[in-house]
N, C-alpha and C positions, 0 to 999 in steps of 0.2 A: 391309387395314384403311384405312379412309378417312383423309384428312389431319385432317379435322375431329376424328374420334375420338382420333387420336394426339395431336394438340394439347390436347385436354381432358384426356386422361390425364395429359399432361405437366404441364399446368397444375394438377391435382388433386395431383400429386406434389409440385410446387413448394410449393404452399399447405400441404401436410403439412410439407414440410421448414421452412417458415417458422414453422409453429405450434411445431414441435418446438424450433427455436432460440429462439423467445420463450420457451417453457417452461423451458429450461436458463437463460436470461438472468434470469428472475424467480424461479428455484427453486421452479417449479410442476411437480411431476411428474405432474399429471393432464394438464396441458396438452402435457408433452412426449410424453407416452404417446398422447395423442390424435393429435398430429401423426405420430408413427410409424405409428398405426394407418391413417391417411389415406394413407400413402405406400404400405404395403402393400396397400391396397385398389386404389390406382391401378395398381401393378404387376401385380396378379392380373387386373385388367381388360385392362392391356396384352397380358399373356400369352395371356388367353383370345381375344382378337381375332387374335393371330397364329396360334393353333391354328385358328380358324375358317378364316382366310385359307389356312392349309395345306391344308385339305380342300376348298376351293372351286377350287383350281387343278387 
């Protein structure tokens, strides 16, 4: 996995966490769930990159 991909996935994960915390602070369940979904998406992309890297070695 390239450092760029890794950084982008981490940034997406942190953005999702921020959105989740904002949803909790404002008592907005839609925003909270949207943040959780973004975190899951970023983690899945990171896992897919790791699997792809494992097969390229």
